[in-house]
C-alpha positions in Angstrom: -49.8 -110.1 32.7 -47.9 -106.9 32.5 -44.8 -108.3 34.3 -45.0 -111.4 32.2 -45.1 -109.4 29.0 -42.1 -107.3 30.1 -40.0 -110.4 30.9 -41.0 -112.1 27.6 -40.2 -108.9 25.7 -36.8 -108.7 27.3 -36.0 -112.4 26.5 -37.1 -112.0 22.9 -35.2 -108.7 22.6 -32.0 -110.5 23.8 -32.6 -113.4 21.4 -33.0 -111.0 18.4 -30.4 -108.4 19.4 -27.5 -110.5 20.6 -26.6 -112.2 17.3 -27.1 -108.9 15.5 -24.7 -107.1 17.9 -22.1 -109.9 17.6 -22.3 -109.6 13.8 -21.9 -105.8 13.9 -18.9 -106.0 16.2 -17.2 -108.5 13.8 -17.9 -106.2 10.9 -16.9 -103.0 12.7 -20.4 -101.6 13.0 -19.6 -100.2 16.4 -16.8 -98.0 15.2 -17.2 -94.3 16.0 -17.7 -92.0 13.0 -14.5 -90.2 13.7 -12.5 -93.4 13.6 -14.1 -94.3 10.3 -13.3 -90.9 8.8 -9.7 -91.2 9.8 -9.3 -94.8 8.5 -10.8 -93.8 5.1 -8.8 -90.6 4.9 -5.5 -92.5 5.6 -6.2 -95.0 2.8 -7.0 -92.2 0.4 -4.3 -89.8 1.5 -6.6 -87.1 2.7 -4.3 -85.9 5.4 -3.2 -82.3 5.9 -0.8 -80.7 8.4 -2.4 -77.7 10.2 -0.5 -74.9 11.8 -1.5 -73.3 15.1 -3.2 -70.0 14.4 -4.0 -68.9 17.9 -4.4 -70.3 21.5 -5.9 -69.0 24.7 -5.9 -70.4 28.2 -9.2 -70.4 30.0 -9.3 -71.0 33.8 -11.9 -73.4 35.0 -14.7 -72.6 37.5 -13.6 -74.5 40.5 -16.5 -76.0 42.4 -18.8 -76.2 39.3 -20.6 -79.5 39.0 -19.8 -80.0 35.3 -16.2 -81.4 35.1 -15.7 -79.8 31.7 -16.3 -76.3 33.0 -14.5 -77.1 36.3 -11.2 -77.9 34.5 -8.7 -75.5 33.0 -9.0 -75.5 29.2 -6.9 -74.4 26.2 -9.0 -72.9 23.3 -7.2 -73.0 20.0 -7.5 -72.8 16.2 -5.4 -74.4 13.5 -5.2 -73.2 9.9 -4.7 -75.6 6.9 -4.8 -75.3 3.2 -6.3 -77.8 0.7 -6.2 -77.1 -3.1 -5.3 -73.5 -2.4 -8.2 -72.8 -0.1 -7.7 -72.0 3.6 -9.7 -73.7 6.3 -9.8 -73.4 10.1 -10.2 -76.1 12.7 -11.2 -74.9 16.2 -11.4 -77.0 19.3 -10.4 -77.1 23.0 -8.3 -79.4 25.2 -7.0 -79.6 28.8 -3.5 -80.0 27.3 -1.5 -77.2 25.6 -1.9 -77.5 21.8 1.1 -78.4 19.7 2.5 -76.0 17.0 1.3 -78.4 14.2 -1.3 -81.1 14.0 -2.3 -83.7 11.4 -5.9 -83.5 10.3 -8.0 -86.0 8.4 -10.9 -85.0 6.2 -13.7 -86.9 4.5 -14.0 -87.1 0.8 -15.3 -83.8 -0.7 -15.5 -82.1 2.7 -12.1 -80.6 3.6 -13.9 -78.1 5.9 -14.8 -81.1 8.2 -11.2 -82.1 9.0 -10.6 -83.8 12.4 -7.5 -84.8 14.4 -6.8 -88.4 15.6 -8.8 -89.1 18.8 -11.6 -86.6 18.0 -14.8 -88.1 19.2 -17.6 -88.0 16.6 -20.8 -90.0 17.1 -22.8 -90.7 14.0 -26.4 -91.7 13.4 -25.3 -95.3 12.8 -23.9 -95.6 16.4 -27.0 -94.0 17.9 -29.2 -96.4 16.0 -27.2 -99.4 17.0 -27.4 -98.4 20.7 -31.1 -97.7 20.6 -32.0 -100.8 18.6 -32.7 -103.0 21.6 -35.0 -100.4 23.1 -37.0 -100.3 19.9 -37.1 -104.1 19.6 -38.3 -104.4 23.3 -41.0 -101.7 22.8 -42.3 -103.3 19.6 -42.4 -106.8 21.2 -44.0 -105.5 24.4 -46.6 -103.6 22.4 -47.5 -106.8 20.4 -47.8 -108.8 23.6 -50.0 -106.3 25.5 
């Protein structure tokens, strides 16, 4: 019975989740939070040019199992001003940072500015990814 319940739960999950997933893709529900922030900021004109404040080169630890630690990295900070108030954006990259960078910030949160290509995962994305797991567990629990 347990294997049968697992298979039935999987089929029911696919039947419920697939149309929902297709609808979300058509509506842009699988966009990353960073992409949404940038799109909204561009429409509203919340774009600021930031100037490189400092940069440091950090050699990687060759042979380390984590590729982020293994690779050479640039650590840097940019400074930008919005409505007379100064803010700092800090990050790292494997490429040398340019002298200036465009940053996009959400409404009312100029301290949370991000550059294009910055990866931000929001709660919506995590929920959409975990939704089939929750559906499967609920259906399996009902069948057991």
